[in-house]
N, C-alpha and C positions, 0 to 999 in steps of 0.2 A: 746320327749314325756316322761312323767314320766312312771316308770315301771308299768306293769299291767299283768294280767293273763287272758287267754282265756281257759275256760274249755270246751273241744271239744269232742263230741261223734264221735268215729271213725267208728261206725256201726259194723256189725257182722263179717266182714272179707273181703267180696268182695269190693275192692277199688272203684268200680263203684257206690257203695251206699253211699259214703261220700258226705255230702252236699256241695254245691258250696261255702257257706260262710266258712265252715270248711277248704276246700282246700285253699281258699284265705288267711285265717289267718295263716295256716301252712306255706305257702310260705313266710310269713313275720316274722316267729318265730326267735328269737335270742337264746332262750333256749327251748328245747323240753324234757318234762318228759313224757315218754310213757309206756303204760301197755303191758302185754304179749299178749293180744288179738288184739292189733293194728297191722295190716298186714304190712309187709315190704314195699309194694308198697306205702302205705299211709305215713309211716315214711319217705320214700325217697323224699316226696314232700317238706320237710324242706330244706332250703338253705344249701349249702355245708359249709357255715361259721357258721351254727347253732350248738350250743353245745347240743349234744344228750345224755340224761341220761336215762338208762333203770331202771324203778322202778316197774317192773311187779310182779304180785303175782300169784302163782299156789298153789294148795293144798299142804300145808306143806313146801312151798318153796317161801318165800317172799324176794325179792331183797332188800326191804327197808320197815321198819314199816310205818304204816299210818301216825303217827304224824311226822315222819321224812320227809316224802314226802311233807306234808303241810308246814313244816318249811323250806324246801329247796326251794319250789316255792315262798314262801314269801320273803326269803333272796335274791333270784335272782331278784324278782320284785323290792324290795327296793333298789337294786343296779342300778335301772334305766333300766332294760332289759324287753323285751316283752317275757313273758313265755307262752308257750302253754302246757297245761296239757291235754294229749291225752288219752282218756279212751275208751275201747271197748264198743260197743253198744251205749246206751244213758247214759250219766253221772248221770241222775236222776232216772234211773230205775235199782235199786239194784247195783249201781256203786259207792256208797259212795260219790257221787258228792255233795250232800247236806251238808255233813260234811265238805268237802273241801271248799265249798262256804262260810260256816259259819266261818271257820278259816280265810279266806281271808278278810271277812267283819270285823271280830274282830281285825285283824291286820291293818285295814285301807288301804288295797291294792285294787285298782280298779280291777274289774273282769267282765267278761261276760260269758254267757252260750250259747253254740252252741249245740242244740239237735242233737242226732244221731238216726239212725234207730235201734231199740231194736231187739235183737235176738229173743225175745218173739214173734215178728211178722214176722221177716225175715226168721228165720230157718223153721218154718212151711210152709211159702209161697214157699221157694225154694225146700221143700220136696213135694209140691203139696197138702198141707193141709190148707184150709181156716179156720181161727179160728171162723168165723161166717158163717152161712148158713141158708137160710130160712126154709129148711126142718129139720135141726138138732139142731141148736143153735142160739138163738137170742142175746146172750151175751157171754162174756168170762171173765175169771178172771186170773190174773197173780200173782203168789206167789213165794216166795223163798223156796227152799227145804233145805236150810242151814241157819237156823236162828242164831242170835248172840249166841255163846256158853255160854256167861255170863248170859243169861236170866235164871231165875229159872225154867221156863216152857214155852212150846210153846204157842204163842199167836194166832196161826191160828185156825179159827173156822172150824173144820173138818166137822161138821154137815152141814154147809152151802156150803162148798166146794164140798161135795158129792151130787151134783145136776145134774141129768141126762139131764137137759134141757139147760145146758150151757157148754162151753168148758173150761177146766182147763189147764192152761199153767204153768209149773213149771220150774224154772231156778235153776241151781246149786243143782240138786236133785239126780243125778245118784248114789251117794254114799249111799243115804238113800232110794233108790227106793223100796226096798222090804218092808220097814216099811211104806212108803207112800201108796203103793198099799194096804197094809193090813188095814191101817186106813180108807181109802176111802171105802173099802168093809165093814168094821166094822160099818161105819156110813151110809150105805144104798145103795151105788153104787153096781150094779151087777158085779160079778166076770168076766162076759163076756164082760164088757165095753171095747171098743177098746182103745188101747194106742199106740202111736208112740214115739220113742226116736230118735232125730236127732242130731248126733254128727257133729261138725265142720260146722254148717249150713252156706251156701253161699260160702264155700270154695271148691276147687277141691278135697279136702279130705273128703267131706261130705259123711256120711253114715246114713241110716235110718233103724231102726229095728222096726218091727210091732209085736204086741201081744195083750193080754188082761190084765186086772188087775191081773188075776190069773197066767199068763205066762210070763209077760214082764220082770220081774227081772231076771229070768233064761235065757231068750232069750238074754238080754243085757250082761249078764255074759258070755254066750257061744260065743257071737260075739266080746267079749273083747272091748266093747264100753267104752270110757273114757270121760273125760271132755275136752273142754266145750260141753255140750249137753243140749238140750231142750226137756222136756217131754210134750207131748200133750195127754190129757185124754178126751175122748168124742167121740160121733158118727162121728164127722168130720174126725177122723183119718182114717175111712174107705175109704175116697175119695182119699187117697194117691195112690191107685192102678190105679185110673182113671186119675188123674190130675198131676202125676209126670212129670216134664219137664226138670229140670236142669240136672239131671243125665242121660238123654237120649242121649246126644250128643256123637258121636263116640270118641270125644276127652276127655270125662269126666274122671277125675282122673289120666290122664296120666301126667307124669313129663317129660317135654320137654326141653332139653338142647339147648340153643341158643348160638352159638359159634362166632357170628359176634361181631364186636367192641361194647363195652358196651354202648356208647352213641347212637348207631344206633339200639339198641335192644328194645327201649321203645314201639314202635308201634307194633312190632311183639309180644312182651310179652303181651301187652294189648289185641291183637286179640286172643291169646291163652286163656287168662283169660276169655274172653267173651264166649269162647267155652267150658269152664269147665275144661281146662287143667291147670296145674301148671308150669309156666315158670321157668326155672333154668338158670340164667345168668352165662354162663361159657365161657367168651370171650377167644378166642385163638389168636386174633390179636388186635392191637391198632394202631391208625393212628397218625403219628408224622411227623415232617418236614423232607424234603428230605436231603440227604447228602450234596448236593450243591444247596441251594435255589436261588442262583444268576441266574441260567438258566431260571427259571420260572419268575423271576423279569425282566430280560432283554427282555424276550418275550413280556411282557406287554408294554415295552418301544417302541417296533416296531410293535404294533398291526395294524396300518394302512397298513402295507405291506402284511397282510394276507387276503385271500379271504374266508377262512373257519376256524372255531374253533370247535374242536370235544372234547366232554366230554365223558368219559367212566364210570363215577361213580358220585354219589352225593358228595363224598369227593373232587373230582376235581373241581366241581362247587363251593363248599364252599371255597376252597383254592383260586380259581381265584377271586371271589368277595371280599374275605378278603384282597387280595393284591390291588384290585381296591380301596376299601374303605380307605386303608392306604395312598393312593395317592389322596384322595378326588375325586375319579371318581366313576361313576356308569354305568348302562347298556347302556347309550347313546353312549359309546365308541364303541359299537358293531353295530352301525347303518349301516355300510358299509359291514358287513360280513354276511355270512350264518353260522348258528349254528346247529350242529348235536349232538344228545344225544343217547347213546347206549341203553337206556331203559326208561320205563315209569317213574321210580323213579327219574332218572336223569333229565328227562324232567319236572317233577313236581317240582323238586328243582329249576330248572331254572326259572320257573314261579313265584316262591316266590321272585325272584330278578327282575321281570318284563320282562323276556325274554321268548318268545314262540319259541321252537326249530323248525327249518325248516325241519329237518329230524329226524324221530324216527322210525327205522326199526321195522317190526313186530316181528322179532326174535332178542332177545337181546344178541347178541354175536358180537365179533369184525368183523367177516367175513361179517355179514349182514350189519353193518354200513359202512364198506368199500365199498361194492357194491352199497349201496344207495348213497354215496357221489360221487363215480366214475360216476354214471349215470347222476348226475346233475352238476358236476364240469367241468371246461374247462381245456384242457391240459396246463400244466405249472403253474397253479394256486398254490399259497402257502397255505399250510394247517398247522395250529397250533394244536398239539395234547397235551391237558392238561390231564395228567393221573398219575397213580401210578408209582413210580420209578422202581418197579420190574415187571411191566406189560409185557404180551407176545408181541413178535415182529410181530405177524401176521398182525395187522392193518397197521402199517407203511410200511411193505414190500409190501402189496397189493396196497396201495395208490401210492407208488413210482413206482411199476411195471406198473401202469396205466398212468404214465407221470406226476404225481403231485409232488410238492416239499414239503417235510414234515419236520417240526421242532418239535422235542419231548421236551416237558417241564415237567420234573418230578416235580409234584406239591406237592407230599407227598410220604411217604413210610409207609408200614405196618411192624410192628415188633411183636414179640411174648411177651406178658406181663408176668410178674412174678405173679404167683398165687399159694401160698402154699396149698390152699384148693381145687385145680382144680380136682385132682383125686377123692376126696370125692364127689364133685358135680356130676361128671360123673357116679360114682358108684350108686348114688341114682336116676339117670335118667332112664326113660323107652325108650326115643326117643332122638336121636342125629340129629340135623339139621346142615347142612353145606351150606353156601351161597356163597362160592367162593373157589377156589383152595387154596388160602392162609389160609383159616380157617382150611382146612384139614391138611396142613403142620404144622400149629400152634398146632393143636390137637396132632399130632404125637410127636412134640418136647416137649410139656408140659408133656407128659406122659413118656418121656424118650426113645423114639424110636419106630420103627414099631412094634416090637414084643409085648411090653407091651400095645401099643395102640390098637392092634388087640384084645388082651386079655380083655382090658377094654370095648371094643365095643361088645364083644360076648354076644349074647342073647338080644341085644337091636335093635330096629328099627332104621335104618339109612336112612335119607332123604336128598337128594341133590337138589339144586335149578335148576340145568341144567346139560347138558352132559359134559361140561368141568370140573365142580366140581365133577361129577360122575367119570370121568376118573382119576382125582387126587386121589379120595378115593380108587378106585380099585387098583391104582398103589401103594398105601400105604398098600394094603392087606386087606382093609375093605370090608365087604359085603355091598351091597347097595340094600335097599328094595323099595325105592320110589324115583322117579325122576320127577320133575315138568315138564309139557309140556309147561307151560308159565313161563319164567325165572324171576319171581318176588316172593316176600314173600307171596303175595296173591295166586299166582299159587302153591307155595309150601304147603300152608295151604289147598288148594283145593285137591291137590294130597294126602296129608296125611289123610284128611277126607274120601276120597274114599277108601284108603287102610284100614283104621280102620273099615269102614262100612263092607267091604268084609270079614274081619277077625273075625267079631263078631260071 
């Protein structure tokens, strides 16, 4: 296909507000030109092979001039590539999207526009402020608080904007807030008119400052509110106290470090975002091939000789079925066997391959799965244990003690990845989560040993997915504040929520 450009609105920050079409086109992008207000989670939707180019603009700090951005997009499209121009909010609402579309049209480059949710609507909504309300405002107006500096004079009609029967929403106006408030009062609005300023709307860092036209500029200065921020002027701002919802979650505003392998962090991170927390991906382990992959390969060659197959993690499930696929085999080879999974997540992963586990113990530890298999197995039956290379020996020892014949197939191993920015990520986190003993060991190693690891964790909430992980954390000298009673990430989230609620 000839080169083309998609001008996509990324929305105000919450990745859940990206449109379905925007997400689909992002996943097809060959070149991504993205702004400062496009969240990392949305940028991450682009393929790994996509060329990512940051062209963001902040006040007084432009990564690239506007005409250069347009020229770059046109050049990439003319080279036959699919270019996604990703802009915060909606590209046609004070996003200079109209100018860019004109440039593409003049250059003969095919383009399409994907609208986004404007911060003019989303930020007030996430702050609990409806821009219209039958009792207060039958209409609303959206204006910029930062007009083109090249204009000889303001083109805003301040007399009409100073209307007490409608809501006024001002974007990019915090730097001129004192002048804006003064003009509105000068043109007839009461100095007591309610005003709300919402910084970082829809993000875990969202803050809302309330005041009146007479007090809001000083209140914003005292709170050190910066951009991006949305100003809401009108009686609807009073509803904030009754309708605020986003910032009521016990997770709100917390920066939560996720130490599990990066590719396994997505669902956990998404759950945190939905609760108003800011996930920090700080992986302390990575999953790689085992030292001797032949053992796991040979086990598959003799699958008919086994009566049981046990998985202790999703990684083992994926490794097993990847090896089956390499041989043009699928789940049908397990028809003669019983399958056990150590927990819900492993069982769910099995289901994606068409296998329903015969055994899933209520307690997700090796000891529990051993007892469950022993109850159902016949003496002398052969058991294949597909697991991590460095896993504990508790499970095979218990099975063998019960008279079962156990073959251990190291399907993968976990290593500690290199991350030069790891210490900085941890320093900025409020909460550290550990989902296995190996994540604890990786944490200590990445920080240079037990002493610096304990120092880095001081003052932070530490949460462990279960007692084995807790034991590893305490053995490393870390204090533990939260231990999940159900050994899943959902259980960990539940335990953290209860802890935060109690500490309020």
